[in-house]
LUMDOSE-690454 format. One record per residue: residue in three letters; x, y, z of N, C-alpha, C, O in turn. Coordinates in nm, 4 decimals, decimal comma, padded with zeros to 6 digits. Layout:
<sefis>
SEFI   res         nX         nY         nZ        caX        caY        caZ         cX         cY         cZ         oX         oY         oZ
SEFI   ALA          X          Y          Z          X          Y          Z          X          Y          Z          X          Y          Z
...
</sefis>
This chain:
<sefis>
SEFI   res         nX         nY         nZ        caX        caY        caZ         cX         cY         cZ         oX         oY         oZ
SEFI   MET   -11,8973    15,9688    03,8175   -11,8182    15,8858    03,9046   -11,8802    15,8897    04,0436   -11,9266    15,9942    04,0891
SEFI   ASP   -11,8804    15,7760    04,1095   -11,9443    15,7627    04,2391   -11,8418    15,7888    04,3489   -11,7647    15,6995    04,3840
SEFI   ASN   -11,8402    15,9111    04,4039   -11,7422    15,9497    04,5049   -11,8067    15,9647    04,6410   -11,9253    15,9955    04,6528
SEFI   LEU   -11,7256    15,9420    04,7441   -11,7663    15,9673    04,8812   -11,6900    16,0897    04,9278   -11,5715    16,1042    04,8979
SEFI   ASN   -11,7561    16,1771    04,9999   -11,6890    16,2930    05,0553   -11,6677    16,2650    05,2030   -11,7630    16,2459    05,2785
SEFI   ILE   -11,5419    16,2629    05,2427   -11,5104    16,2378    05,3831   -11,4725    16,3705    05,4448   -11,3754    16,4340    05,4035
SEFI   ASN   -11,5493    16,4124    05,5439   -11,5256    16,5419    05,6089   -11,4335    16,5247    05,7287   -11,4304    16,4197    05,7928
SEFI   GLY   -11,3597    16,6292    05,7566   -11,2712    16,6279    05,8722   -11,1323    16,6682    05,8302   -11,1091    16,7007    05,7138
SEFI   PRO   -11,0384    16,6663    05,9251   -10,9015    16,7062    05,8930   -10,8445    16,6205    05,7811   -10,8531    16,4978    05,7863
SEFI   GLY   -10,7871    16,6834    05,6813   -10,7276    16,6099    05,5695   -10,8316    16,5422    05,4828   -10,8008    16,4436    05,4159
SEFI   ALA   -10,9548    16,5929    05,4823   -11,0633    16,5287    05,4079   -11,0368    16,5339    05,2583   -10,9725    16,6259    05,2076
SEFI   SER   -11,0883    16,4328    05,1890   -11,0745    16,4290    05,0440   -11,1886    16,3470    04,9852   -11,2618    16,2788    05,0571
SEFI   ASN   -11,2019    16,3548    04,8557   -11,2991    16,2710    04,7870   -11,2321    16,1382    04,7521   -11,1211    16,1359    04,6990
SEFI   ILE   -11,2996    16,0293    04,7821   -11,2455    15,8973    04,7538   -11,3444    15,8227    04,6654   -11,4632    15,8151    04,6967
SEFI   ASN   -11,2958    15,7688    04,5570   -11,3748    15,6886    04,4664   -11,4155    15,5590    04,5386   -11,3346    15,5009    04,6109
SEFI   ARG   -11,5401    15,5137    04,5194   -11,5873    15,3913    04,5860   -11,5009    15,2701    04,5510   -11,4774    15,1851    04,6369
SEFI   SER   -11,4532    15,2605    04,4264   -11,3701    15,1459    04,3902   -11,2359    15,1517    04,4635   -11,1797    15,0480    04,4989
SEFI   GLU   -11,1836    15,2752    04,4867   -11,0607    15,2890    04,5649   -11,0844    15,2442    04,7085   -10,9988    15,1796    04,7690
SEFI   LEU   -11,1992    15,2783    04,7622   -11,2348    15,2375    04,8976   -11,2431    15,0855    04,9053   -11,1955    15,0248    05,0012
SEFI   ALA   -11,3036    15,0248    04,8042   -11,3132    14,8790    04,8000   -11,1739    14,8171    04,7923   -11,1465    14,7164    04,8575
SEFI   ASP   -11,0850    14,8786    04,7112   -10,9487    14,8274    04,7009   -10,8780    14,8341    04,8356   -10,8096    14,7399    04,8757
SEFI   HIS   -10,8954    14,9474    04,9056   -10,8337    14,9606    05,0382   -10,8894    14,8560    05,1333   -10,8150    14,7999    05,2138
SEFI   HIS   -11,0196    14,8287    05,1253   -11,0811    14,7282    05,2110   -11,0239    14,5903    05,1789   -10,9913    14,5141    05,2699
SEFI   GLU   -11,0114    14,5574    05,0485   -10,9557    14,4281    05,0089   -10,8106    14,4162    05,0538   -10,7692    14,3095    05,0992
SEFI   GLU   -10,7322    14,5238    05,0422   -10,5939    14,5216    05,0886   -10,5890    14,4930    05,2379   -10,5027    14,4185    05,2843
SEFI   GLY   -10,6809    14,5516    05,3128   -10,6873    14,5282    05,4565   -10,7147    14,3825    05,4883   -10,6570    14,3266    05,5816
SEFI   ILE   -10,8028    14,3211    05,4109   -10,8339    14,1798    05,4317   -10,7127    14,0945    05,3975   -10,6797    14,0010    05,4705
SEFI   ILE   -10,6470    14,1258    05,2883   -10,5288    14,0493    05,2491   -10,4209    14,0615    05,3556   -10,3606    13,9616    05,3948
SEFI   LYS   -10,3964    14,1825    05,4022   -10,2955    14,2009    05,5059   -10,3347    14,1266    05,6330   -10,2483    14,0712    05,7009
SEFI   GLU   -10,4624    14,1247    05,6658   -10,5100    14,0526    05,7833   -10,4831    13,9037    05,7667   -10,4392    13,8379    05,8610
SEFI   GLN   -10,5090    13,8497    05,6477   -10,4854    13,7078    05,6229   -10,3366    13,6750    05,6273   -10,2983    13,5678    05,6744
SEFI   GLU   -10,2532    13,7653    05,5793   -10,1094    13,7430    05,5832   -10,0574    13,7461    05,7267   -09,9583    13,6803    05,7581
SEFI   ARG   -10,1222    13,8207    05,8119   -10,0804    13,8355    05,9510   -10,1118    13,7107    06,0329   -10,0457    13,6831    06,1331
SEFI   LEU   -10,2124    13,6359    05,9902   -10,2580    13,5207    06,0666   -10,1942    13,3914    06,0175   -10,1685    13,3748    05,8982
SEFI   LEU   -10,1691    13,3001    06,1111   -10,1243    13,1669    06,0735   -10,2385    13,0966    06,0002   -10,3550    13,1250    06,0277
SEFI   PRO   -10,2081    13,0066    05,9086   -10,3148    12,9362    05,8361   -10,4077    12,8614    05,9312   -10,3629    12,7877    06,0191
SEFI   ILE   -10,5360    12,8815    05,9121   -10,6350    12,8231    06,0044   -10,6330    12,6712    06,0009   -10,6604    12,6066    06,1020
SEFI   ALA   -10,6008    12,6130    05,8851   -10,5936    12,4665    05,8762   -10,4831    12,4128    05,9669   -10,5004    12,3098    06,0320
SEFI   ASN   -10,3702    12,4821    05,9711   -10,2595    12,4402    06,0579   -10,2982    12,4536    06,2049   -10,2693    12,3657    06,2861
SEFI   VAL   -10,3632    12,5635    06,2374   -10,4070    12,5860    06,3752   -10,5048    12,4760    06,4162   -10,4932    12,4198    06,5251
SEFI   GLY   -10,6003    12,4456    06,3297   -10,6981    12,3397    06,3579   -10,6319    12,2044    06,3762   -10,6699    12,1277    06,4647
SEFI   ARG   -10,5326    12,1748    06,2927   -10,4611    12,0468    06,3019   -10,3886    12,0355    06,4358   -10,3906    11,9297    06,4987
SEFI   ILE   -10,3255    12,1422    06,4789   -10,2559    12,1416    06,6083   -10,3568    12,1233    06,7218   -10,3317    12,0481    06,8160
SEFI   MET   -10,4699    12,1917    06,7128   -10,5726    12,1795    06,8163   -10,6235    12,0357    06,8248   -10,6442    11,9835    06,9344
SEFI   LYS   -10,6436    11,9720    06,7105   -10,6966    11,8346    06,7080   -10,6020    11,7355    06,7733   -10,6463    11,6358    06,8304
SEFI   GLN   -10,4716    11,7619    06,7656   -10,3732    11,6679    06,8201   -10,3901    11,6466    06,9696   -10,3582    11,5390    07,0202
SEFI   ILE   -10,4387    11,7452    07,0401   -10,4496    11,7363    07,1852   -10,5861    11,6837    07,2303   -10,6019    11,6403    07,3444
SEFI   LEU   -10,6837    11,6879    07,1406   -10,8205    11,6485    07,1747   -10,8448    11,5005    07,1462   -10,7738    11,4394    07,0664
SEFI   PRO   -10,9466    11,4429    07,2126   -10,9855    11,3043    07,1809   -11,0271    11,2944    07,0334   -11,0701    11,3931    06,9737
SEFI   ARG   -11,0139    11,1742    06,9753   -11,0423    11,1538    06,8328   -11,1806    11,1997    06,7905   -11,1967    11,2563    06,6824
SEFI   ASN   -11,2796    11,1763    06,8735   -11,4173    11,2083    06,8336   -11,4555    11,3539    06,8623   -11,5681    11,3945    06,8338
SEFI   ALA   -11,3640    11,4321    06,9178   -11,3940    11,5722    06,9498   -11,3998    11,6548    06,8225   -11,3270    11,6293    06,7265
SEFI   LYS   -11,4860    11,7525    06,8233   -11,4986    11,8440    06,7106   -11,4608    11,9835    06,7580   -11,4707    12,0153    06,8765
SEFI   ILE   -11,4176    12,0657    06,6639   -11,3774    12,2026    06,6958   -11,4592    12,2955    06,6078   -11,4622    12,2801    06,4857
SEFI   SER   -11,5252    12,3914    06,6698   -11,6072    12,4848    06,5930   -11,5187    12,5812    06,5136   -11,4022    12,6033    06,5467
SEFI   LYS   -11,5767    12,6368    06,4094   -11,5056    12,7356    06,3286   -11,4671    12,8548    06,4158   -11,3570    12,9086    06,4039
SEFI   GLU   -11,5583    12,8953    06,5031   -11,5325    13,0085    06,5920   -11,4127    12,9803    06,6834   -11,3305    13,0689    06,7071
SEFI   ALA   -11,4027    12,8574    06,7345   -11,2906    12,8217    06,8219   -11,1589    12,8269    06,7450   -11,0584    12,8758    06,7967
SEFI   LYS   -11,1595    12,7763    06,6209   -11,0384    12,7795    06,5385   -10,9971    12,9234    06,5078   -10,8791    12,9577    06,5149
SEFI   GLU   -11,0943    13,0064    06,4738   -11,0641    13,1461    06,4414   -11,0124    13,2208    06,5629   -10,9216    13,3032    06,5520
SEFI   THR   -11,0707    13,1919    06,6796   -11,0257    13,2560    06,8035   -10,8823    13,2151    06,8349   -10,7986    13,2986    06,8692
SEFI   MET   -10,8556    13,0867    06,8226   -10,7204    13,0369    06,8493   -10,6223    13,0915    06,7459   -10,5083    13,1237    06,7791
SEFI   GLN   -10,6664    13,1018    06,6209   -10,5827    13,1568    06,5140   -10,5391    13,2990    06,5489   -10,4219    13,3336    06,5341
SEFI   GLU   -10,6324    13,3803    06,5949   -10,6007    13,5175    06,6370   -10,5020    13,5179    06,7526   -10,4050    13,5938    06,7525
SEFI   CYS   -10,5273    13,4325    06,8515   -10,4426    13,4292    06,9712   -10,2993    13,3865    06,9398   -10,2043    13,4531    06,9809
SEFI   VAL   -10,2834    13,2761    06,8674   -10,1478    13,2280    06,8413   -10,0734    13,3227    06,7466   -09,9523    13,3410    06,7591
SEFI   SER   -10,1456    13,3820    06,6531   -10,0814    13,4772    06,5627   -10,0335    13,5996    06,6396   -09,9237    13,6496    06,6156
SEFI   GLU   -10,1150    13,6469    06,7307   -10,0768    13,7617    06,8136   -09,9586    13,7266    06,9031   -09,8679    13,8078    06,9212
SEFI   PHE   -09,9595    13,6061    06,9591   -09,8510    13,5609    07,0455   -09,7188    13,5560    06,9681   -09,6161    13,6038    07,0163
SEFI   VAL   -09,7224    13,4982    06,8483   -09,6018    13,4902    06,7654   -09,5515    13,6306    06,7323   -09,4312    13,6565    06,7376
SEFI   SER   -09,6423    13,7202    06,6986   -09,6035    13,8583    06,6674   -09,5433    13,9285    06,7888   -09,4451    14,0017    06,7766
SEFI   PHE   -09,6020    13,9059    06,9045   -09,5572    13,9669    07,0292   -09,4142    13,9230    07,0621   -09,3284    14,0067    07,0899
SEFI   VAL   -09,3892    13,7934    07,0589   -09,2568    13,7400    07,0915   -09,1549    13,7811    06,9847   -09,0423    13,8191    07,0168
SEFI   THR   -09,1947    13,7731    06,8594   -09,1039    13,8105    06,7507   -09,0677    13,9585    06,7580   -08,9532    13,9960    06,7326
SEFI   GLY   -09,1640    14,0413    06,7921   -09,1374    14,1839    06,8061   -09,0348    14,2121    06,9140   -08,9467    14,2963    06,8962
SEFI   GLU   -09,0456    14,1426    07,0251   -08,9491    14,1592    07,1343   -08,8104    14,1131    07,0910   -08,7108    14,1798    07,1191
SEFI   ALA   -08,8040    13,9993    07,0228   -08,6760    13,9480    06,9729   -08,6170    14,0437    06,8692   -08,4960    14,0663    06,8665
SEFI   SER   -08,7018    14,0988    06,7853   -08,6572    14,1933    06,6823   -08,6010    14,3209    06,7441   -08,5004    14,3740    06,6972
SEFI   ASP   -08,6662    14,3699    06,8495   -08,6160    14,4890    06,9199   -08,4757    14,4642    06,9742   -08,3887    14,5508    06,9654
SEFI   LYS   -08,4545    14,3455    07,0302   -08,3223    14,3087    07,0830   -08,2197    14,3113    06,9699   -08,1108    14,3663    06,9860
SEFI   CYS   -08,2537    14,2533    06,8578   -08,1611    14,2502    06,7440   -08,1305    14,3904    06,6926   -08,0162    14,4217    06,6592
SEFI   ARG   -08,2331    14,4740    06,6866   -08,2141    14,6111    06,6394   -08,1182    14,6860    06,7319   -08,0305    14,7585    06,6848
SEFI   LYS   -08,1344    14,6688    06,8641   -08,0449    14,7349    06,9597   -07,9013    14,6856    06,9453   -07,8060    14,7600    06,9685
SEFI   GLU   -07,8876    14,5581    06,9065   -07,7544    14,5003    06,8876   -07,7043    14,5186    06,7443   -07,5999    14,4655    06,7065
SEFI   ARG   -07,7800    14,5940    06,6660   -07,7452    14,6239    06,5260   -07,7304    14,4972    06,4413   -07,6404    14,4856    06,3580
SEFI   ARG   -07,8219    14,4027    06,4655   -07,8266    14,2800    06,3854   -07,9560    14,2790    06,3070   -08,0565    14,3356    06,3500
SEFI   LYS   -07,9530    14,2142    06,1914   -08,0711    14,2110    06,1057   -08,1461    14,0785    06,1137   -08,2622    14,0713    06,0732
SEFI   THR   -08,0832    13,9751    06,1643   -08,1435    13,8422    06,1648   -08,1828    13,7997    06,3050   -08,1003    13,7993    06,3963
SEFI   VAL   -08,3085    13,7641    06,3211   -08,3586    13,7087    06,4471   -08,3314    13,5588    06,4436   -08,3684    13,4913    06,3475
SEFI   ASN   -08,2667    13,5061    06,5479   -08,2386    13,3628    06,5515   -08,3111    13,2964    06,6687   -08,3799    13,3632    06,7459
SEFI   GLY   -08,2952    13,1676    06,6809   -08,3639    13,0924    06,7855   -08,3285    13,1390    06,9258   -08,4139    13,1411    07,0144
SEFI   ASP   -08,2030    13,1763    06,9461   -08,1616    13,2261    07,0779   -08,2348    13,3557    07,1125   -08,2696    13,3791    07,2283
SEFI   ASP   -08,2577    13,4391    07,0120   -08,3303    13,5643    07,0342   -08,4748    13,5367    07,0750   -08,5297    13,6053    07,1613
SEFI   VAL   -08,5357    13,4366    07,0130   -08,6735    13,4002    07,0472   -08,6792    13,3483    07,1908   -08,7690    13,3844    07,2669
SEFI   CYS   -08,5831    13,2635    07,2274   -08,5777    13,2129    07,3655   -08,5600    13,3279    07,4650   -08,6257    13,3323    07,5690
SEFI   TRP   -08,4703    13,4203    07,4312   -08,4481    13,5365    07,5172   -08,5778    13,6163    07,5328   -08,6132    13,6576    07,6432
SEFI   ALA   -08,6479    13,6375    07,4216   -08,7720    13,7158    07,4247   -08,8778    13,6471    07,5116   -08,9475    13,7131    07,5887
SEFI   LEU   -08,8893    13,5164    07,4989   -08,9864    13,4437    07,5825   -08,9560    13,4664    07,7305   -09,0459    13,4929    07,8102
SEFI   GLN   -08,8290    13,4558    07,7654   -08,7883    13,4760    07,9048   -08,8140    13,6211    07,9475   -08,8675    13,6455    08,0557
SEFI   ALA   -08,7765    13,7152    07,8643   -08,7924    13,8570    07,8967   -08,9395    13,8942    07,9145   -08,9722    13,9839    07,9922
SEFI   LEU   -09,0273    13,8256    07,8429   -09,1705    13,8553    07,8507   -09,2412    13,7754    07,9608   -09,3626    13,7857    07,9781
SEFI   GLY   -09,1635    13,6963    08,0344   -09,2209    13,6224    08,1466   -09,2737    13,4841    08,1118   -09,3452    13,4240    08,1921
SEFI   PHE   -09,2406    13,4325    07,9952   -09,2850    13,2987    07,9555   -09,1750    13,1970    07,9832   -09,1343    13,1216    07,8948
SEFI   ASP   -09,1277    13,1964    08,1079   -09,0180    13,1083    08,1478   -09,0507    12,9612    08,1237   -08,9624    12,8829    08,0886
SEFI   ASP   -09,1766    12,9233    08,1422   -09,2169    12,7838    08,1240   -09,1977    12,7375    07,9797   -09,1871    12,6176    07,9541
SEFI   TYR   -09,1932    12,8305    07,8867   -09,1735    12,7968    07,7457   -09,0284    12,8147    07,7025   -08,9804    12,7423    07,6153
SEFI   ALA   -08,9583    12,9105    07,7626   -08,8212    12,9419    07,7212   -08,7278    12,8233    07,7435   -08,6476    12,7914    07,6557
SEFI   GLY   -08,7365    12,7579    07,8582   -08,6496    12,6436    07,8892   -08,6664    12,5289    07,7904   -08,5686    12,4848    07,7299
SEFI   PRO   -08,7892    12,4798    07,7731   -08,8080    12,3707    07,6764   -08,7681    12,4095    07,5335   -08,7153    12,3270    07,4591
SEFI   LEU   -08,7934    12,5340    07,4960   -08,7559    12,5768    07,3616   -08,6041    12,5800    07,3467   -08,5518    12,5452    07,2408
SEFI   ARG   -08,5332    12,6211    07,4509   -08,3861    12,6200    07,4463   -08,3350    12,4775    07,4291   -08,2428    12,4534    07,3512
SEFI   ARG   -08,3952    12,3819    07,5027   -08,3534    12,2419    07,4901   -08,3824    12,1899    07,3493   -08,3006    12,1186    07,2912
SEFI   TYR   -08,4970    12,2250    07,2954   -08,5323    12,1827    07,1600   -08,4331    12,2419    07,0599   -08,3858    12,1716    06,9706
SEFI   LEU   -08,4019    12,3689    07,0741   -08,3093    12,4373    06,9845   -08,1714    12,3714    06,9888   -08,1073    12,3539    06,8852
SEFI   HIS   -08,1262    12,3351    07,1091   -07,9967    12,2683    07,1248   -07,9968    12,1338    07,0514   -07,9030    12,1025    06,9781
SEFI   LYS   -08,1026    12,0547    07,0718   -08,1120    11,9243    07,0042   -08,1222    11,9420    06,8537   -08,0623    11,8652    06,7784
SEFI   TYR   -08,1970    12,0420    06,8085   -08,2104    12,0691    06,6654   -08,0744    12,1001    06,6043   -08,0403    12,0492    06,4975
SEFI   ARG   -07,9979    12,1833    06,6722   -07,8653    12,2208    06,6214   -07,7715    12,1000    06,6192   -07,6907    12,0849    06,5275
SEFI   GLU   -07,7828    12,0144    06,7207   -07,7020    11,8921    06,7210   -07,7372    11,8046    06,6014   -07,6485    11,7527    06,5336
SEFI   MET   -07,8665    11,7885    06,5756   -07,9107    11,7057    06,4631   -07,8648    11,7651    06,3306   -07,8226    11,6916    06,2413
SEFI   GLU   -07,8727    11,8977    06,3166   -07,8279    11,9636    06,1936   -07,6782    11,9429    06,1738   -07,6329    11,9213    06,0615
SEFI   GLY   -07,6011    11,9495    06,2826   -07,4570    11,9251    06,2753   -07,4283    11,7820    06,2347   -07,3409    11,7573    06,1516
SEFI   ASP   -07,5020    11,6861    06,2934   -07,4854    11,5457    06,2571   -07,5206    11,5237    06,1107   -07,4514    11,4502    06,0403
SEFI   ARG   -07,6268    11,5864    06,0651   -07,6699    11,5720    05,9263   -07,5636    11,6268    05,8315   -07,5347    11,5662    05,7283
SEFI   ALA   -07,5055    11,7415    05,8666   -07,4006    11,8011    05,7827   -07,2782    11,7099    05,7782   -07,2176    11,6927    05,6724
SEFI   ASN   -07,2414    11,6511    05,8932   -07,1264    11,5606    05,8966   -07,1525    11,4356    05,8140   -07,0625    11,3876    05,7450
SEFI   GLN   -07,2742    11,3821    05,8197   -07,3093    11,2653    05,7392   -07,3017    11,2985    05,5909   -07,2546    11,2176    05,5109
SEFI   GLU   -07,3479    11,4172    05,5545   -07,3443    11,4608    05,4147   -07,1988    11,4709    05,3667   -07,1665    11,4286    05,2557
SEFI   LYS   -07,1119    11,5269    05,4506   -06,9707    11,5369    05,4154   -06,9111    11,3981    05,3939   -06,8402    11,3742    05,2961
SEFI   ALA   -06,9409    11,3064    05,4870   -06,8862    11,1713    05,4773   -06,9378    11,1009    05,3522   -06,8627    11,0293    05,2859
SEFI   ARG   -07,0637    11,1203    05,3200   -07,1242    11,0560    05,2032   -07,0609    11,1085    05,0742   -07,0384    11,0319    04,9805
SEFI   ASN   -07,0326    11,2369    05,0694   -06,9746    11,2969    04,9490   -06,8237    11,2831    04,9426   -06,7638    11,3032    04,8369
SEFI   GLY   -06,7613    11,2488    05,0556   -06,6163    11,2354    05,0569   -06,5433    11,3676    05,0462   -06,4248    11,3707    05,0130
SEFI   HIS   -06,6121    11,4758    05,0737   -06,5519    11,6098    05,0681   -06,5763    11,6785    05,2012   -06,6698    11,6465    05,2745
SEFI   ASP   -06,4904    11,7724    05,2292   -06,5267    11,8637    05,3360   -06,5652    11,9961    05,2724   -06,5450    12,0147    05,1524
SEFI   HIS   -06,6194    12,0868    05,3490   -06,6750    12,2117    05,2973   -06,5705    12,2916    05,2197   -06,6009    12,3486    05,1149
SEFI   ASP   -06,4446    12,2957    05,2721   -06,3407    12,3739    05,2057   -06,3110    12,3205    05,0663   -06,2890    12,3985    04,9737
SEFI   ASP   -06,3102    12,1858    05,0499   -06,2875    12,1278    04,9180   -06,3959    12,1707    04,8211   -06,3674    12,2014    04,7053
SEFI   LEU   -06,5201    12,1732    04,8674   -06,6292    12,2139    04,7800   -06,6143    12,3595    04,7395   -06,6355    12,3936    04,6232
SEFI   ASP   -06,5783    12,4454    04,8332   -06,5606    12,5860    04,8000   -06,4484    12,6032    04,6977   -06,4628    12,6780    04,6010
SEFI   HIS   -06,3358    12,5331    04,7196   -06,2234    12,5424    04,6269   -06,2656    12,4922    04,4891   -06,2336    12,5538    04,3875
SEFI   HIS   -06,3373    12,3806    04,4863   -06,3859    12,3245    04,3599   -06,4801    12,4229    04,2905   -06,4691    12,4440    04,1697
SEFI   ASP   -06,5726    12,4832    04,3656   -06,6653    12,5802    04,3066   -06,5903    12,6961    04,2437   -06,6265    12,7421    04,1355
SEFI   HIS   -06,4849    12,7442    04,3112   -06,4059    12,8545    04,2558   -06,3375    12,8116    04,1266   -06,3308    12,8888    04,0309
SEFI   GLN   -06,2863    12,6877    04,1237   -06,2211    12,6393    04,0020   -06,3201    12,6321    03,8867   -06,2881    12,6727    03,7750
SEFI   VAL   -06,4400    12,5807    03,9127   -06,5416    12,5698    03,8084   -06,5799    12,7085    03,7589   -06,5879    12,7317    03,6383
SEFI   PHE   -06,6037    12,8014    03,8524   -06,6419    12,9374    03,8140   -06,5316    13,0026    03,7314   -06,5584    13,0618    03,6268
SEFI   ASP   -06,4070    12,9915    03,7788   -06,2954    13,0511    03,7052   -06,2824    12,9885    03,5673   -06,2536    13,0592    03,4708
SEFI   GLY   -06,3026    12,8585    03,5555   -06,2958    12,7900    03,4273   -06,4028    12,8392    03,3327   -06,3761    12,8582    03,2140
SEFI   ARG   -06,5241    12,8605    03,3826   -06,6326    12,9115    03,2990   -06,6010    13,0528    03,2518   -06,6261    13,0874    03,1364
SEFI   ARG   -06,5463    13,1340    03,3409   -06,5147    13,2714    03,3067   -06,4071    13,2735    03,1980   -06,4168    13,3496    03,1018
SEFI   ARG   -06,3033    13,1884    03,2141   -06,1956    13,1830    03,1151   -06,2499    13,1398    02,9796   -06,2178    13,2002    02,8772
SEFI   SER   -06,3326    13,0345    02,9790   -06,3823    12,9842    02,8503   -06,4747    13,0871    02,7844   -06,4767    13,0980    02,6618
SEFI   LYS   -06,5509    13,1624    02,8636   -06,6372    13,2673    02,8073   -06,5511    13,3786    02,7507   -06,5776    13,4294    02,6417
SEFI   ASP   -06,4469    13,4169    02,8258   -06,3583    13,5223    02,7767   -06,2896    13,4797    02,6476   -06,2688    13,5620    02,5585
SEFI   ASP   -06,2541    13,3511    02,6366   -06,1874    13,3006    02,5172   -06,2800    13,3081    02,3958   -06,2357    13,3404    02,2856
SEFI   THR   -06,4094    13,2781    02,4163   -06,5018    13,2774    02,3025   -06,5458    13,4167    02,2630   -06,5883    13,4378    02,1494
SEFI   ASP   -06,5366    13,5127    02,3543   -06,5806    13,6486    02,3254   -06,4785    13,7252    02,2429   -06,5105    13,8307    02,1883
SEFI   VAL   -06,3568    13,6743    02,2328   -06,2493    13,7477    02,1642   -06,2675    13,7507    02,0171   -06,1854    13,8085    01,9459
</sefis>
């Protein structure tokens, strides 16, 4: 077996294939950490003139930067949630984190976008209710009736 001997505190023998597996895991984790490069490139192209080209190096550099930025802001928002004993990071937490980290120029527009998004989601939900002729409570009551009916019929057949 082809082993490497690593000297130093906590040293051990590591099989070369295990080392390769650890290296591959590192690459996979690195890829999972980064936003997809195609998406980053598409966003970059939107701001540039039509005939402009973007080098692979520029896309990769931007990919690293935006991924790090997202992680940085999300980490701050997550810390806030943890202190408040909440498990879910929401849009307000992201806005708060941007402001707390000094990105005031981004926090304001993002808050306005979030407000409009929530308004649109509310309008969409109301349209869906009107289209179905039900309100949410009717659907919940109906779901309970269907579930109870299924349970009764299953209990009847199991006897």
